[in-house]
N, C-alpha and C positions, 0 to 999 in steps of 0.2 A: 584714764582720761575721760571716763564717762561717756564713751561713744560705742557702747557694745553693739556690734553688728553693723555699725555705720562706717562709711568710708571717709577717710581724710586724705585730701589731695589725690584722689583717684586710686589709692592703694589701701587695702585693709590694714587697719591699725595693728592688729595682731601680727600680720605679715611683717610690717615695718619693725615692730619690736623684736620679732624672732630674728630678722636679718641683723639687727644691731647687736643682739646677744651673740650670734654666731661669729660675726666679724670681731667683736671684742674678745671672744675666747681664743682667737688666733693670734692676738698681739704678742703673746709670750715668745713667739719665734724671733721677734725683733730685738735680739740682744745687742748690747753696745758694740760688740765685735762685728756682728752681722750688718748693723747699720753703717758702720765705718766702711765695710767692704762695699755695700751698695752705693755709698756716696762716691767712693773711688771709681767704681764702674760707671756711674751716671755721669761723672765729670768727663769721661773719655768719649761720650756719645753726643753727637749733634742730631737733634730730632729732624726727621723728614717732614716738611710741611704738608698740610692737606692740599690736594690737587686744586688748581685754579678752576673755578666753576665756569662751564661753557654751555651755550645753548646748542652747540653742534652735536654733543654726545653726552649721554647720561653718566654720572659718576656712580658706579656700583661699589658698595662696600660689601665685599664677599666674606662670609664668616666661616671660621673654623671653630667647631665645638665638639667635644667628645660625646655628650648626650644632652638631652633637654627634657624637662618635666612636661613640656607641651607636645612632645612627640615620642611616646613610648615605643613606637614601632622600630625606632633605631634608624641608622644611616646606611648609605651604600658604602660598605667597607672594602670594596674591591680596589679602590685607589689608596696608595700610600699617601702620607702627608705631603711628601715632596711632589708626587704626581698631581695631587689635588691643587696644590698651589700653582703648579705650572699650568694647569687647566684654567684656573682663574685668571692668571696673567695673560695667557694666550687669548682668552675671551675678551680681554680689555678691561678687567677690573681696575679701579683706581686706588682702592684701599683694601687692606686685609684686616678683618676684625677677628680678634682672638678672645674667647671667653676663658678667663683664668680661674673663675670661681670653682672650687673643688667639690663642695658638698652636694650641690644640685646639678652641676654641669660637668663634673669630672675634669675640670681644667687645672692648670698648674703653671708655675713660672717656668718649669722645664719645657712645657709645650710652647710657651711664648718664645723662649730662647731658640727652640728648634725652628719655629716659623721664621724668626729673625735671620737665622743662618741660611734659610732656603729662599728668601724673597728680598728684592730690592725695594718693594713697594712700602709706603707708609703703613704703620700698624696701629690700629685702634685697640686699646685694651679695655675689655668689658669685665666688670666685677661689681660687687656691691661696695663701692669705694666710700669710706667714711673718714679714714685717717691718713695723715700725710705720709706715714711709712709705706702705705700701699702704693702711693704714687711714686715714691722714690724707688721702690722695688720694681714697679712696672717699667720705669725708664731704664733702670740698670739692666733689665733682661731683654730690652729691645723695643719697648713701646715708644711711639711718637705722639700719640693722642690718648686721651683718657675719657671714658664715659662717666659722667656724674649724674646720678639720679637725684633730681631736685627734692623729691619727697623724703629722702633720707636725711635731709639737712634742715637746720634752722638758717635764717638769713646770715648770721655771723659765721657759722661753721662752713657754709657754702662759700662765703666770701673769702675766708681764710684759706680753705683748701684749693680754691680756684687760683688765688694769688700764688700759692705755693707751686702749683702746676706750671703757671706762667713763668715763675722764676727758674724753674728747671728746663724751660724751653718747650714744654708740651702744649699742644692745643687741646681743646676740650669739646665734647658734645654734651650739652646740658639737656638731659632727657626730661621731658614734661608730659603730664597726662591731663592737666587741667589748666584753665585760664589763670588761676592764681599762681600756679607754678610758672607758667609762661611769663607772667608779669615780673616775677622775681628774677628769672633767668635773663630776661632782656635788660634788667637793671644792672646785673652783675657781669655779664659777658663783655669781652673785649673783641677787637676786630678779627682776631684769628679763631675765635670760638664759633661753634655752630649750635643752633637749636635742634634738638632731636624730638620729634613728636612720635611717641610710642602708641600704636593703635591697639596694643594688647592690654587687657585688664589682667594685672598680675595676680589677682585672686582667682578669677574664673578661668584664666589662660585663653579666653576667647579674644579674637581680633575683630576690629571693625574699622575699615578704612575711612569711614565717615568721620571718625575722630580727627584724622589728619586734615580733612576738608574743613571741619569746624574750627579747629585751633589755628590752622594756617591763615584763616581769614583775619585773625587778630595781629598778624605779623606785618611790620613795615616792609614795603617791597624790597628794600635794600638788604634785608637780613637773610643770610644763608641758613637753610634748614634741611634736615634729613628726615625722610619718611622711614619709620622703623616698624617692623613686624607685619605679618600678614601679606607680604608681597611674594606671589608665587611665580610670576612670569611677566612677560611684556604686556599682557592684557591689563594687569593691575597698574603698571606704570602709565600706560596710555590713559586709563581711567582717572588716575590721580592728576595727570596733566590737564585733563578736560574739566575736572570738577574743582580743583583747588584754585582759589583766587590768585595765589602766588605759587608758581611751579616749584616743586622740590628741587633743591640743589644737588641732592644725592639720595640714594636709596640703599638701605641696609637690608641685605637678604641673607637669611641663615638657613632655616630648615629646608626650604625649597632646593637650595644648592646641595645640602648635605645628603638628601635622599635621591638626587638626580644621578642617573647613569651617564649623562652627558653634560657635566657642569660647564665645560668650555662653551658649548653651543648655547646653553641657557644664559650664561653671562653675556655672550655676544648679542643675543636677541634683546636683552634688557638694555644694554649699552646703546643699541641702535633704535630702540622703541620711540 
């Protein structure tokens, strides 16, 4: 592309190309028989909608992930998956996020299915989603919403995959890192989709909450949006509420909850912040 070392849409070009190659290499698992099975399972499921946004309490999207490149220290492993989900629910989490990406995060569809069997809350599926088959697989295994990283798509591929998700009954969080991505996401989203502003630079892995402040200032007041990455506790939520022109509709919290020895209390504090 002639952009050696430069960033395109907030993500390193080399990173984007690597992700596309990795995802493409995994498409062979979608045999005709497997796709038919997924279609049958998906038809039997009715997706749970995203919670209604309220000024009275914050919507916390509490994450489940096996590992993360940004946190080599690892997680608090004392809680079982079921115990962790119960802690999230008791703390007042509104949505559960499950990272199903396997190579970098150790996720799987089996993990998603287990989470679905343990919780009644809506589930957001996070992966590097490029193909329709990935969305079908996510719904079939228990997903209700899907994260779509705008930088991984052209206008046409994003439009097509978003329409496919809508036809399956899923809502989407359109993740953006730049104003250009935000403009495209606003153009293509429908009323049940949300904008996700990710404060993490996916090349350096560093977070900067000021990114959320800057990009949210470009949003119309009526647009629901999610603050993603870098949120460690109630102090960060209070800060975002004070600094952002339009208050976040929800907060996606991952590593802070996974390392916490008291995730229930942490969720509760953030819900009430």
